[in-house]
N, CA, C and O atoms as a MOPAC input file, in Angstrom:
PM7 MOZYME 1SCF
protein

 N      0.83900 1    -1.18700 1     0.00000 1
 C      0.00000 1     0.00000 1     0.00000 1
 C      0.88000 1     1.24500 1     0.00000 1
 O      2.01700 1     1.23100 1     0.47300 1
 N      0.33000 1     2.29800 1    -0.53400 1
 C      1.00200 1     3.59000 1    -0.56500 1
 C      0.15000 1     4.60400 1     0.18700 1
 O     -1.06200 1     4.43300 1     0.31600 1
 N      0.78100 1     5.64600 1     0.67700 1
 C      0.05200 1     6.66300 1     1.43600 1
 C     -1.07400 1     7.27500 1     0.58600 1
 O     -2.09400 1     7.68700 1     1.13800 1
 N     -0.91100 1     7.34200 1    -0.73600 1
 C     -1.96200 1     7.95400 1    -1.56300 1
 C     -3.24500 1     7.12600 1    -1.58000 1
 O     -4.29000 1     7.62900 1    -1.99300 1
 N     -3.18900 1     5.87000 1    -1.14200 1
 C     -4.38900 1     5.04400 1    -1.06400 1
 C     -5.36900 1     5.53200 1     0.00300 1
 O     -6.52600 1     5.11000 1     0.02500 1
 N     -4.90800 1     6.41600 1     0.88200 1
 C     -5.73400 1     6.86300 1     2.00200 1
 C     -6.09500 1     8.34900 1     1.93100 1
 O     -6.59000 1     8.91200 1     2.90800 1
 N     -5.85100 1     8.98600 1     0.78300 1
 C     -6.10900 1    10.41900 1     0.61800 1
 C     -7.27600 1    10.61200 1    -0.35000 1
 O     -7.31000 1    10.00100 1    -1.41800 1
 N     -8.23500 1    11.46900 1     0.03100 1
 C     -9.36500 1    11.75100 1    -0.85400 1
 C     -9.33000 1    13.16200 1    -1.42600 1
 O    -10.16200 1    13.48900 1    -2.27200 1
 N     -8.41300 1    13.99700 1    -1.00200 1
 C     -8.31000 1    15.36300 1    -1.51400 1
 C     -7.85600 1    16.30600 1    -0.42200 1
 O     -7.49300 1    15.88400 1     0.67600 1
 N     -7.88300 1    17.58400 1    -0.73900 1
 C     -7.46300 1    18.58100 1     0.24900 1
 C     -8.53100 1    18.69600 1     1.32200 1
 O     -9.72600 1    18.67700 1     1.02400 1
 N     -8.10100 1    18.81600 1     2.57100 1
 C     -9.04000 1    19.01000 1     3.67000 1
 C     -9.07300 1    20.47100 1     4.08000 1
 O    -10.15100 1    21.05200 1     4.21000 1
 N     -7.89800 1    21.08000 1     4.28800 1
 C     -7.86400 1    22.49600 1     4.64100 1
 C     -6.46400 1    23.05500 1     4.45900 1
 O     -5.49800 1    22.31200 1     4.28200 1
 N     -6.37400 1    24.37100 1     4.50600 1
 C     -5.11500 1    25.10500 1     4.49500 1
 C     -5.02200 1    25.81900 1     5.83200 1
 O     -5.97400 1    26.48500 1     6.23700 1
 N     -3.89100 1    25.69700 1     6.52900 1
 C     -3.73900 1    26.25000 1     7.87200 1
 C     -3.00200 1    27.57700 1     7.88300 1
 O     -1.88500 1    27.68200 1     7.37600 1
 N     -3.63700 1    28.59500 1     8.46900 1
 C     -3.05300 1    29.93500 1     8.53000 1
 C     -3.17400 1    30.46300 1     9.96100 1
 O     -4.28200 1    30.76900 1    10.40200 1
 N     -2.06200 1    30.57800 1    10.69800 1
 C     -2.13700 1    31.16600 1    12.03700 1
 C     -2.43500 1    32.66500 1    11.94100 1
 O     -2.11700 1    33.30700 1    10.94000 1
 N     -3.04900 1    33.20900 1    12.99000 1
 C     -3.41200 1    34.62200 1    12.98300 1
 C     -3.14500 1    35.26300 1    14.34400 1
 O     -3.22200 1    34.60400 1    15.38100 1
 N     -2.83400 1    36.54300 1    14.32200 1
 C     -2.67500 1    37.31300 1    15.55400 1
 C     -4.02300 1    37.84600 1    16.03700 1
 O     -4.14100 1    38.24200 1    17.19600 1
 N     -5.05500 1    37.86500 1    15.16100 1
 C     -6.36900 1    38.39600 1    15.51200 1
 C     -7.43600 1    37.51700 1    14.84700 1
 O     -7.81800 1    37.74400 1    13.69900 1
 N     -7.90500 1    36.51600 1    15.58800 1
 C     -8.85200 1    35.56100 1    15.02100 1
 C    -10.16000 1    36.22000 1    14.60600 1
 O    -10.68900 1    35.90900 1    13.53900 1
 N    -10.68900 1    37.11400 1    15.41800 1
 C    -11.96300 1    37.75700 1    15.07300 1
 C    -11.84400 1    38.55000 1    13.77100 1
 O    -12.73600 1    38.49400 1    12.92500 1
 N    -10.75400 1    39.28200 1    13.61400 1
 C    -10.52200 1    40.04800 1    12.38600 1
 C    -10.37600 1    39.11000 1    11.18300 1
 O    -10.89000 1    39.40100 1    10.10300 1
 N     -9.68500 1    38.00100 1    11.36700 1
 C     -9.48800 1    37.04300 1    10.27700 1
 C    -10.81600 1    36.39600 1     9.87600 1
 O    -11.10100 1    36.25300 1     8.68700 1
 N    -11.62100 1    36.00900 1    10.85800 1
 C    -12.93200 1    35.42600 1    10.53600 1
 C    -13.78100 1    36.43700 1     9.78100 1
 O    -14.42200 1    36.08600 1     8.79000 1
 N    -13.79500 1    37.68500 1    10.23300 1
 C    -14.58600 1    38.72700 1     9.56500 1
 C    -14.10300 1    38.94600 1     8.13300 1
 O    -14.91500 1    39.13100 1     7.22700 1
 N    -12.79500 1    38.92700 1     7.92500 1
 C    -12.24500 1    39.10500 1     6.58500 1
 C    -12.73400 1    38.00400 1     5.65200 1
 O    -13.23400 1    38.29000 1     4.56400 1
 N    -12.59400 1    36.74000 1     6.07200 1
 C    -13.00700 1    35.64300 1     5.19900 1
 C    -14.52300 1    35.61100 1     5.01000 1
 O    -15.00100 1    35.22900 1     3.94200 1
 N    -15.28800 1    36.00800 1     6.03700 1
 C    -16.74100 1    36.12600 1     5.86900 1
 C    -17.07500 1    37.18500 1     4.83300 1
 O    -18.03300 1    37.02700 1     4.07700 1
 N    -16.29500 1    38.27100 1     4.78400 1
 C    -16.53700 1    39.31800 1     3.78400 1
 C    -16.27000 1    38.82800 1     2.36300 1
 O    -16.75400 1    39.42100 1     1.39900 1
 N    -15.50300 1    37.74900 1     2.23100 1
 C    -15.23200 1    37.15300 1     0.92000 1
 C    -16.24900 1    36.06500 1     0.56700 1
 O    -16.17900 1    35.47100 1    -0.50900 1
 N    -17.19500 1    35.80700 1     1.47700 1
 C    -18.21600 1    34.80200 1     1.21400 1
 C    -18.01900 1    33.48500 1     1.94800 1
 O    -18.83400 1    32.57400 1     1.80100 1
 N    -16.95200 1    33.36300 1     2.73900 1
 C    -16.74000 1    32.15200 1     3.52500 1
 C    -17.75500 1    32.10100 1     4.66400 1
 O    -18.19700 1    33.13900 1     5.15700 1
 N    -18.12000 1    30.89500 1     5.07500 1
 C    -18.96100 1    30.69500 1     6.24600 1
 C    -18.13000 1    30.04600 1     7.33700 1
 O    -17.20000 1    29.29000 1     7.05600 1
 N    -18.46800 1    30.34400 1     8.57500 1
 C    -17.77400 1    29.72500 1     9.70300 1
 C    -18.30900 1    28.30300 1     9.85000 1
 O    -19.45700 1    28.10800 1    10.25000 1
 N    -17.48500 1    27.31800 1     9.53000 1
 C    -17.88400 1    25.91700 1     9.61500 1
 C    -17.70000 1    25.37000 1    11.02300 1
 O    -18.36800 1    24.41300 1    11.41500 1
 N    -16.79600 1    25.97700 1    11.78000 1
 C    -16.55600 1    25.52400 1    13.14200 1
 C    -15.67900 1    26.50100 1    13.88700 1
 O    -14.78800 1    27.11700 1    13.30200 1
 N    -15.92800 1    26.64700 1    15.17400 1
 C    -15.10100 1    27.46200 1    16.06800 1
 C    -14.88400 1    26.61500 1    17.31800 1
 O    -15.83900 1    26.25200 1    18.00500 1
 N    -13.60400 1    26.29800 1    17.61200 1
 C    -13.30000 1    25.32500 1    18.65000 1
 C    -12.27700 1    25.86700 1    19.63000 1
 O    -11.42700 1    26.67800 1    19.26100 1
 N    -12.35500 1    25.41500 1    20.90100 1
 C    -11.27400 1    25.73300 1    21.83500 1
 C    -10.02400 1    24.96700 1    21.41900 1
 O    -10.10300 1    23.84700 1    20.91400 1
 N     -8.87900 1    25.58700 1    21.63800 1
 C     -7.59600 1    24.96300 1    21.31000 1
 C     -6.63500 1    25.33600 1    22.43100 1
 O     -5.84400 1    26.27100 1    22.29800 1
 N     -6.70900 1    24.59700 1    23.53500 1
 C     -5.96900 1    24.98800 1    24.73400 1
 C     -6.56300 1    26.27700 1    25.27000 1
 O     -7.77000 1    26.35400 1    25.49400 1
 N     -5.73000 1    27.29500 1    25.48000 1
 C     -6.20600 1    28.60300 1    25.96100 1
 C     -6.67500 1    29.48600 1    24.81700 1
 O     -7.15900 1    30.59300 1    25.05100 1
 N     -6.53800 1    29.01400 1    23.58200 1
 C     -6.86500 1    29.80000 1    22.39600 1
 C     -8.06200 1    29.22500 1    21.66100 1
 O     -8.73300 1    28.31800 1    22.15500 1
 N     -8.32500 1    29.76400 1    20.47200 1
 C     -9.43600 1    29.31100 1    19.63900 1
 C     -8.92300 1    28.97900 1    18.23900 1
 O     -7.89000 1    29.47800 1    17.79300 1
 N     -9.68300 1    28.12100 1    17.56600 1
 C     -9.37400 1    27.73700 1    16.19900 1
 C    -10.67300 1    27.75500 1    15.40400 1
 O    -11.67400 1    27.18000 1    15.83000 1
 N    -10.65700 1    28.41800 1    14.24400 1
 C    -11.84700 1    28.50700 1    13.39600 1
 C    -11.58400 1    27.83100 1    12.06300 1
 O    -10.46600 1    27.85100 1    11.54900 1
 N    -12.63100 1    27.23200 1    11.51100 1
 C    -12.59800 1    26.67700 1    10.16700 1
 C    -13.58700 1    27.48200 1     9.32800 1
 O    -14.78200 1    27.52600 1     9.62100 1
 N    -13.06800 1    28.11800 1     8.28100 1
 C    -13.85900 1    28.96100 1     7.39300 1
 C    -13.99500 1    28.22500 1     6.05300 1
 O    -12.99900 1    27.75300 1     5.50600 1
 N    -15.21600 1    28.12400 1     5.52400 1
 C    -15.43800 1    27.30800 1     4.32700 1
 C    -16.16800 1    28.08500 1     3.24100 1
 O    -17.14600 1    28.78700 1     3.49800 1
 N    -15.66400 1    27.93800 1     2.02000 1
 C    -16.30800 1    28.47100 1     0.81500 1
 C    -16.19400 1    27.38900 1    -0.24500 1
 O    -15.10100 1    27.10600 1    -0.73600 1
 N    -17.33300 1    26.78000 1    -0.60000 1
 C    -17.30300 1    25.67900 1    -1.56300 1
 C    -16.44700 1    24.54700 1    -1.03800 1
 O    -16.66900 1    24.05100 1     0.06600 1
 N    -15.45500 1    24.13100 1    -1.83900 1
 C    -14.60700 1    23.02000 1    -1.43000 1
 C    -13.29900 1    23.46900 1    -0.77200 1
 O    -12.40500 1    22.65200 1    -0.55400 1
 N    -13.18200 1    24.76600 1    -0.45400 1
 C    -11.98400 1    25.28300 1     0.20900 1
 C    -12.29000 1    25.57000 1     1.67500 1
 O    -13.21300 1    26.32100 1     1.99200 1
 N    -11.50800 1    24.96600 1     2.56400 1
 C    -11.62500 1    25.23300 1     3.99000 1
 C    -10.29900 1    25.80500 1     4.47500 1
 O     -9.23300 1    25.27000 1     4.16700 1
 N    -10.37000 1    26.88700 1     5.23100 1
 C     -9.19900 1    27.49700 1     5.84700 1
 C     -9.30200 1    27.28700 1     7.34900 1
 O    -10.29400 1    27.66200 1     7.97300 1
 N     -8.26500 1    26.68400 1     7.92400 1
 C     -8.15600 1    26.58000 1     9.37800 1
 C     -7.31600 1    27.76700 1     9.82600 1
 O     -6.19500 1    27.94600 1     9.35100 1
 N     -7.83900 1    28.57300 1    10.72600 1
 C     -7.09600 1    29.71900 1    11.23700 1
 C     -7.18200 1    29.71200 1    12.75200 1
 O     -8.24400 1    29.45500 1    13.31900 1
 N     -6.07200 1    29.99300 1    13.40300 1
 C     -6.01800 1    29.86500 1    14.86900 1
 C     -5.12000 1    30.92800 1    15.46200 1
 O     -4.26700 1    31.50800 1    14.79000 1
 N     -5.34100 1    31.16200 1    16.74400 1
 C     -4.54300 1    32.12900 1    17.49000 1
 C     -3.59300 1    31.38300 1    18.41100 1
 O     -3.81900 1    30.21900 1    18.74200 1
 N     -2.52000 1    32.06700 1    18.82600 1
 C     -1.61500 1    31.50500 1    19.82000 1
 C     -0.28300 1    31.03500 1    19.28600 1
 O      0.61800 1    30.75200 1    20.07500 1
 N     -0.11900 1    30.94100 1    17.98000 1
 C      1.16000 1    30.55500 1    17.39200 1
 C      1.76800 1    31.76600 1    16.68800 1
 O      1.04900 1    32.69700 1    16.32600 1
 N      3.07300 1    31.75800 1    16.49500 1
 C      3.69900 1    32.87100 1    15.75800 1
 C      3.11700 1    32.98600 1    14.35100 1
 O      2.76400 1    31.98900 1    13.72100 1
 N      3.02800 1    34.21900 1    13.88000 1
 C      2.52300 1    34.47200 1    12.52500 1
 C      3.63800 1    35.07500 1    11.68400 1
 O      4.63100 1    35.57600 1    12.21000 1
 N      3.45900 1    35.01800 1    10.38600 1
 C      4.40200 1    35.59800 1     9.43800 1
 C      3.66100 1    36.68800 1     8.67700 1
 O      2.85200 1    36.37000 1     7.80600 1
 N      3.90600 1    37.96500 1     8.97300 1
 C      3.14000 1    39.04000 1     8.34300 1
 C      3.58800 1    39.36500 1     6.91600 1
 O      3.25000 1    40.42500 1     6.39000 1
 N      4.33600 1    38.47600 1     6.29600 1
 C      4.76000 1    38.66500 1     4.91100 1
 C      4.29900 1    37.47500 1     4.09400 1
 O      3.71200 1    36.54300 1     4.64400 1
 N      4.55000 1    37.48500 1     2.80200 1
 C      4.21300 1    36.34200 1     1.96200 1
 C      4.85000 1    35.09900 1     2.56400 1
 O      5.97500 1    35.14800 1     3.06100 1
 N      4.13200 1    33.99100 1     2.51800 1
 C      4.61300 1    32.76100 1     3.13400 1
 C      3.91800 1    32.48800 1     4.45000 1
 O      4.42300 1    31.71200 1     5.26200 1
 N      2.76000 1    33.11300 1     4.68400 1
 C      2.06600 1    33.00500 1     5.95700 1
 C      1.32700 1    31.67900 1     6.12800 1
 O      0.90900 1    31.36500 1     7.24300 1
 N      1.15200 1    30.89400 1     5.07300 1
 C      0.45700 1    29.61000 1     5.20600 1
 C      1.32500 1    28.66400 1     6.02100 1
 O      2.51600 1    28.51400 1     5.75200 1
 N      0.72700 1    28.03300 1     7.01200 1
 C      1.44700 1    27.13800 1     7.91900 1
 C      1.49700 1    25.70900 1     7.39800 1
 O      2.54300 1    25.06500 1     7.48500 1
 N      0.38000 1    25.18900 1     6.85000 1
 C      0.35100 1    23.82100 1     6.35400 1
 C     -0.79300 1    23.61400 1     5.38100 1
 O     -1.75100 1    24.38700 1     5.34400 1
 N     -0.67300 1    22.55800 1     4.59800 1
 C     -1.75600 1    22.09100 1     3.73800 1
 C     -2.16800 1    20.73500 1     4.29600 1
 O     -1.31600 1    19.88100 1     4.54100 1
 N     -3.47200 1    20.52800 1     4.50100 1
 C     -3.96600 1    19.29300 1     5.09000 1
 C     -4.70400 1    18.46200 1     4.04300 1
 O     -5.53400 1    18.98000 1     3.29600 1
 N     -4.39400 1    17.17700 1     4.00100 1
 C     -5.05100 1    16.24800 1     3.09300 1
 C     -6.05000 1    15.41000 1     3.88000 1
 O     -5.73500 1    14.90100 1     4.95600 1
 N     -7.26200 1    15.26900 1     3.33500 1
 C     -8.29000 1    14.46400 1     3.98300 1
 C     -7.86100 1    13.00200 1     3.91900 1
 O     -7.56600 1    12.48000 1     2.84400 1
 N     -7.83000 1    12.35200 1     5.06500 1
 C     -7.29800 1    10.99800 1     5.17400 1
 C     -8.37500 1    10.05900 1     5.70800 1
 O     -9.00500 1    10.34300 1     6.72700 1
 N     -8.58300 1     8.94000 1     5.01400 1
 C     -9.64000 1     7.99400 1     5.38200 1
 C     -9.24700 1     7.07400 1     6.52400 1
 O    -10.11200 1     6.64100 1     7.28500 1
 N     -7.95600 1     6.76300 1     6.66400 1
 C     -7.47400 1     5.87800 1     7.72000 1
 C     -6.09100 1     6.37200 1     8.13000 1
 O     -5.08800 1     5.98100 1     7.53300 1
 N     -6.03700 1     7.22100 1     9.13700 1
 C     -4.78600 1     7.88700 1     9.50400 1
 C     -3.71900 1     6.89900 1     9.97500 1
 O     -2.53300 1     7.11400 1     9.72100 1
 N     -4.11300 1     5.83000 1    10.65000 1
 C     -3.12400 1     4.85600 1    11.11800 1
 C     -2.49000 1     4.11500 1     9.93900 1
 O     -1.27400 1     3.92400 1     9.90700 1
 N     -3.30000 1     3.70500 1     8.98500 1
 C     -2.77300 1     3.02000 1     7.80400 1
 C     -1.92500 1     3.97700 1     6.96200 1
 O     -0.88700 1     3.58300 1     6.43100 1
 N     -2.36400 1     5.22800 1     6.84100 1
 C     -1.59600 1     6.21400 1     6.08600 1
 C     -0.25300 1     6.47200 1     6.76600 1
 O      0.76600 1     6.61100 1     6.08900 1
 N     -0.24300 1     6.53700 1     8.09400 1
 C      1.00100 1     6.74200 1     8.84200 1
 C      1.96700 1     5.57300 1     8.60300 1
 O      3.15500 1     5.78400 1     8.35900 1
 N      1.45300 1     4.34700 1     8.67400 1
 C      2.28700 1     3.16900 1     8.43100 1
 C      2.84400 1     3.19800 1     7.00800 1
 O      4.01500 1     2.88500 1     6.79200 1
 N      2.00800 1     3.57200 1     6.03800 1
 C      2.45100 1     3.64400 1     4.64800 1
 C      3.49200 1     4.75100 1     4.46600 1
 O      4.45100 1     4.57500 1     3.71400 1
 N      3.31500 1     5.88300 1     5.14100 1
 C      4.27900 1     6.98700 1     5.04300 1
 C      5.63200 1     6.55600 1     5.59500 1
 O      6.67300 1     6.88200 1     5.02500 1
 N      5.61500 1     5.81700 1     6.71600 1
 C      6.86500 1     5.30100 1     7.28500 1
 C      7.52700 1     4.33000 1     6.31600 1
 O      8.73800 1     4.38400 1     6.10100 1
 N      6.72600 1     3.44500 1     5.73300 1
 C      7.25000 1     2.44500 1     4.80000 1
 C      7.84000 1     3.10400 1     3.55300 1
 O      8.84300 1     2.63800 1     3.01200 1
 N      7.20500 1     4.19900 1     3.09600 1
 C      7.70200 1     4.92100 1     1.92500 1
 C      8.93600 1     5.75200 1     2.23100 1
 O      9.59700 1     6.24000 1     1.31500 1
 N      9.25200 1     5.91800 1     3.50800 1
 C     10.41200 1     6.71000 1     3.88300 1
 C     10.17100 1     8.20700 1     3.80800 1
 O     11.11000 1     8.98300 1     3.63100 1
 N      8.89800 1     8.62000 1     3.94500 1
 C      8.59400 1    10.05100 1     3.93500 1
 C      9.17800 1    10.71000 1     5.18600 1
 O      9.39500 1    10.04200 1     6.19600 1
 N      9.42900 1    11.99800 1     5.12100 1
 C     10.06300 1    12.75300 1     6.21000 1
 C      9.01400 1    13.10700 1     7.26400 1
 O      8.41000 1    14.17800 1     7.21200 1
 N      8.80200 1    12.19900 1     8.22000 1
 C      7.79800 1    12.39100 1     9.27500 1
 C      8.26200 1    13.44800 1    10.27200 1
 O      9.43000 1    13.46900 1    10.65800 1
 N      7.34800 1    14.32500 1    10.69000 1
 C      7.66500 1    15.35800 1    11.67200 1
 C      7.65600 1    14.77800 1    13.08500 1
 O      8.47600 1    15.16700 1    13.91700 1
 N      6.73400 1    13.85000 1    13.36600 1
 C      6.63200 1    13.22000 1    14.69000 1
 C      6.70100 1    11.70900 1    14.54900 1
 O      6.52000 1    11.16700 1    13.45900 1
 N      6.96400 1    11.04100 1    15.65300 1
 C      7.08100 1     9.58400 1    15.66300 1
 C      5.74100 1     8.87400 1    15.81900 1
 O      5.68800 1     7.64400 1    15.80200 1
 N      4.65400 1     9.63800 1    15.97000 1
 C      3.35700 1     9.00900 1    16.18600 1
 C      2.23700 1     9.90200 1    15.66600 1
 O      2.43100 1    11.08900 1    15.40600 1
 N      1.07300 1     9.30500 1    15.52400 1
 C     -0.13300 1    10.04800 1    15.14200 1
 C     -0.56700 1    10.88100 1    16.34200 1
 O     -0.55900 1    10.39900 1    17.47400 1
 N     -0.94400 1    12.12600 1    16.09100 1
 C     -1.38700 1    13.02800 1    17.15800 1
 C     -2.90400 1    13.20200 1    17.09300 1
 O     -3.53700 1    12.79100 1    16.12000 1
 N     -3.48800 1    13.81200 1    18.12900 1
 C     -4.93500 1    14.03400 1    18.13600 1
 C     -5.27100 1    15.37000 1    18.78600 1
 O     -4.52500 1    15.89100 1    19.61600 1
 N     -6.41500 1    15.90300 1    18.38000 1
 C     -7.01400 1    17.07200 1    19.03200 1
 C     -8.48000 1    16.70400 1    19.25800 1
 O     -9.27800 1    16.76500 1    18.32300 1
 N     -8.84800 1    16.32400 1    20.48000 1
 C    -10.20800 1    15.84400 1    20.74100 1
 C    -11.27700 1    16.92600 1    20.71000 1
 O    -12.46200 1    16.60400 1    20.62800 1
 N    -10.89600 1    18.20000 1    20.77200 1
 C    -11.90200 1    19.27100 1    20.81900 1
 C    -12.33500 1    19.75100 1    19.44200 1
 O    -13.25700 1    20.56200 1    19.34700 1
 N    -11.70200 1    19.28000 1    18.37100 1
 C    -12.08100 1    19.71200 1    17.02400 1
 C    -13.18800 1    18.80800 1    16.48200 1
 O    -13.11800 1    17.58400 1    16.59000 1
 N    -14.20200 1    19.43200 1    15.90400 1
 C    -15.36000 1    18.73900 1    15.34500 1
 C    -16.05800 1    17.95800 1    16.44500 1
 O    -15.77500 1    18.15900 1    17.62600 1
 N    -16.95300 1    17.08500 1    16.07400 1
 C    -17.78200 1    16.43100 1    17.08200 1
 C    -17.00800 1    15.41700 1    17.92800 1
 O    -17.21100 1    15.33100 1    19.13900 1
 N    -16.12200 1    14.65300 1    17.28900 1
 C    -15.41300 1    13.59200 1    18.00400 1
 C    -13.89800 1    13.73100 1    17.92200 1
 O    -13.17700 1    12.80900 1    18.30200 1
 N    -13.40400 1    14.86100 1    17.43500 1
 C    -11.97400 1    15.09300 1    17.37500 1
 C    -11.34500 1    14.72100 1    16.04700 1
 O    -12.01400 1    14.24800 1    15.12800 1
 N    -10.03600 1    14.94600 1    15.96900 1
 C     -9.26600 1    14.59500 1    14.78300 1
 C     -8.02800 1    13.81800 1    15.20100 1
 O     -7.58100 1    13.89800 1    16.34600 1
 N     -7.48400 1    13.06600 1    14.25200 1
 C     -6.17400 1    12.42000 1    14.39300 1
 C     -5.39000 1    12.78800 1    13.15600 1
 O     -5.94100 1    12.82700 1    12.05600 1
 N     -4.09100 1    13.06300 1    13.32500 1
 C     -3.29900 1    13.54900 1    12.20400 1
 C     -1.81800 1    13.27700 1    12.40600 1
 O     -1.36500 1    12.98300 1    13.51200 1
 N     -1.07400 1    13.38300 1    11.30700 1
 C      0.37900 1    13.41400 1    11.35800 1
 C      0.86900 1    14.32700 1    10.24800 1
 O      0.15000 1    14.60200 1     9.28700 1
 N      2.09300 1    14.79000 1    10.39300 1
 C      2.67800 1    15.71900 1     9.43100 1
 C      3.93400 1    15.14200 1     8.81000 1
 O      4.67900 1    14.39300 1     9.44200 1
 N      4.15000 1    15.51000 1     7.55200 1
 C      5.41300 1    15.20700 1     6.88000 1
 C      5.96400 1    16.51900 1     6.33700 1
 O      5.24900 1    17.51700 1     6.24700 1
 N      7.23900 1    16.50500 1     5.97800 1
 C      7.84000 1    17.65000 1     5.31100 1
 C      8.03700 1    17.30900 1     3.84700 1
 O      8.53000 1    16.23400 1     3.50500 1
 N      7.63900 1    18.24900 1     2.97600 1
 C      7.85000 1    18.08000 1     1.55300 1
 C      9.26200 1    18.47900 1     1.16500 1
 O     10.06200 1    18.83900 1     2.02800 1
 N      9.58000 1    18.42100 1    -0.11700 1
 C     10.94300 1    18.68200 1    -0.57300 1
 C     11.39300 1    20.12800 1    -0.37900 1
 O     12.59100 1    20.40800 1    -0.40700 1
 N     10.45800 1    21.03900 1    -0.18400 1
 C     10.78300 1    22.44200 1     0.06100 1
 C     10.61500 1    22.80500 1     1.52700 1
 O     10.55500 1    23.98400 1     1.87900 1
 N     10.53800 1    21.79900 1     2.37400 1
 C     10.33900 1    21.92300 1     3.81300 1
 C      8.92700 1    22.41300 1     4.15900 1
 O      8.69900 1    22.94100 1     5.24800 1
 N      7.97900 1    22.23600 1     3.22700 1
 C      6.59000 1    22.57800 1     3.50000 1
 C      5.96000 1    21.47100 1     4.35000 1
 O      6.28000 1    20.29300 1     4.19100 1
 N      5.06200 1    21.86800 1     5.25100 1
 C      4.38100 1    20.90400 1     6.10300 1
 C      3.11000 1    20.43200 1     5.40800 1
 O      2.28400 1    21.24000 1     4.98400 1
 N      2.96700 1    19.11500 1     5.29700 1
 C      1.76900 1    18.50400 1     4.73600 1
 C      1.16900 1    17.63100 1     5.82900 1
 O      1.81400 1    16.71500 1     6.34100 1
 N     -0.08100 1    17.93500 1     6.17500 1
 C     -0.77600 1    17.21900 1     7.24600 1
 C     -1.71000 1    16.17800 1     6.63700 1
 O     -2.40000 1    16.44800 1     5.65400 1
 N     -1.72300 1    14.99400 1     7.22500 1
 C     -2.67200 1    13.94500 1     6.86700 1
 C     -3.65700 1    13.87900 1     8.02100 1
 O     -3.28000 1    13.50600 1     9.13200 1
 N     -4.92000 1    14.23800 1     7.77900 1
 C     -5.88200 1    14.43500 1     8.86500 1
 C     -7.14500 1    13.61500 1     8.65100 1
 O     -7.71100 1    13.58800 1     7.55800 1
 N     -7.57600 1    12.94500 1     9.71700 1
 C     -8.81600 1    12.19900 1     9.70400 1
 C     -9.74000 1    12.82300 1    10.74300 1
 O     -9.39000 1    12.90600 1    11.92000 1
 N    -10.92100 1    13.26100 1    10.30800 1
 C    -11.94700 1    13.73900 1    11.23300 1
 C    -12.67700 1    12.50000 1    11.74600 1
 O    -13.23500 1    11.73100 1    10.96400 1
 N    -12.66700 1    12.31400 1    13.05900 1
 C    -13.26600 1    11.11800 1    13.64000 1
 C    -14.78500 1    11.19800 1    13.60100 1
 O    -15.37400 1    12.25900 1    13.80700 1
 N    -15.39300 1    10.07700 1    13.33700 1
 C    -16.86800 1    10.01300 1    13.22000 1
 C    -17.42300 1     9.05800 1    14.23900 1
 O    -18.63600 1     8.86300 1    14.30500 1

């Protein structure tokens, strides 16, 4: 098996922000709808959606106020454990040694892992738990 066997498409693009309310208002002015607003430790994380594009934006992490502000691209993953095993087998550049989770996102949480691409870009493989 290959890691691509567990990917169905893009899930979201991650952009940290210094002002979550301002960022949500900006994307709403472009026609995005707030798909979710979740606690993230002491901070908040919002998912803004327009058609098939979802932007994850959150407060509490450093931001880059110049071009290059995107933090990660997330791929929708059907089986994160199998995808993780396949990524290890393929020799992909894993950021962590294990699958991580955020139980407060969506109804039942998410599980994910990250790899680095050839340009040191972060690519997240994310499964929304059902």
